[in-house]
C-alpha positions as CSV (number, residue, x, y, z in Angstrom):
1,M,36.5,-29.4,49.9
2,S,36.8,-26.9,47.0
3,A,35.2,-29.5,44.6
4,E,32.2,-29.7,46.9
5,I,31.9,-26.0,47.0
6,A,32.2,-25.7,43.2
7,S,29.6,-28.4,42.9
8,A,27.2,-26.6,45.2
9,M,27.7,-23.3,43.4
10,S,27.1,-25.0,40.1
11,S,23.9,-26.6,41.5
12,A,22.7,-23.3,42.8
13,R,23.4,-21.6,39.5
14,D,21.5,-24.4,37.7
15,L,18.5,-23.8,40.0
16,I,18.6,-20.1,39.3
17,N,18.8,-20.6,35.6
18,A,16.0,-23.2,35.7
19,H,13.5,-21.3,38.0
20,L,14.3,-17.7,38.5
21,Y,14.6,-16.6,34.9
22,P,11.2,-18.0,33.8
23,V,9.6,-16.4,36.9
24,L,11.2,-13.0,36.2
25,A,10.1,-13.3,32.5
26,T,6.5,-14.1,33.6
27,F,6.4,-11.1,35.9
28,S,7.8,-8.8,33.3
29,V,5.2,-9.8,30.8
30,I,2.4,-9.3,33.4
31,Y,3.9,-5.9,34.3
32,F,4.0,-4.9,30.6
33,A,0.4,-5.9,30.1
34,I,-0.7,-3.9,33.2
35,Q,1.1,-0.8,31.8
36,V,-0.4,-1.2,28.3
37,A,-4.0,-1.8,29.4
38,P,-4.8,1.9,30.2
39,M,-3.5,3.1,26.9
40,A,-5.5,0.5,25.0
41,Q,-8.6,1.5,26.9
42,Q,-8.0,5.2,26.1
43,A,-7.5,4.4,22.4
44,R,-10.8,2.4,22.4
45,R,-12.7,5.3,23.9
46,F,-11.2,7.8,21.4
47,N,-12.1,5.6,18.5
48,R,-15.6,5.2,19.8
49,C,-15.9,9.0,20.2
50,V,-14.7,9.6,16.7
51,D,-17.0,7.0,15.2
52,G,-20.0,8.5,17.1
53,I,-19.2,12.0,15.9
54,E,-18.7,10.8,12.3
55,A,-22.1,9.1,12.4
56,H,-23.7,12.2,13.8
57,L,-22.1,14.3,11.0
58,K,-23.3,11.9,8.4
59,A,-26.8,11.9,9.8
60,S,-26.8,15.7,9.8
61,N,-25.5,15.7,6.1
62,I,-22.3,17.5,7.1
63,P,-19.4,16.4,4.9
64,L,-16.8,14.5,6.9
65,E,-14.0,16.1,4.8
66,Y,-14.8,19.4,6.5
67,R,-11.6,20.4,8.2
68,L,-10.3,23.2,10.4
69,G,-6.6,23.5,10.0
70,N,-4.8,20.2,9.8
71,V,-7.2,18.2,12.0
72,A,-10.7,17.0,11.1
73,I,-13.6,18.0,13.3
74,P,-14.2,14.6,15.0
75,E,-10.6,14.4,16.1
76,R,-10.6,17.9,17.5
77,I,-13.9,17.3,19.4
78,C,-12.7,14.0,20.9
79,N,-9.4,15.5,21.9
80,G,-11.2,18.3,23.7
81,G,-9.7,21.0,21.7
82,F,-12.5,22.1,19.4
83,D,-12.3,25.9,19.0
84,H,-13.9,27.6,16.0
């Protein structure tokens, strides 16, 4: 009787190892991708903003090296904290 129970437990454990772990790994990768997507979108928007402001400064013949404090003007404007 105990050999049958041990065999059933071993078979259940094998099923868990074979099926549950890959499913959990798949869900964790999907969850991670869902969490990272908004940050990637925000970074793309910020980069687009900085590129646009740099292009405008070049077109206006304003040197890109012009800085206020430790942060360049395009980064300040895109962060929403430009204060002169």
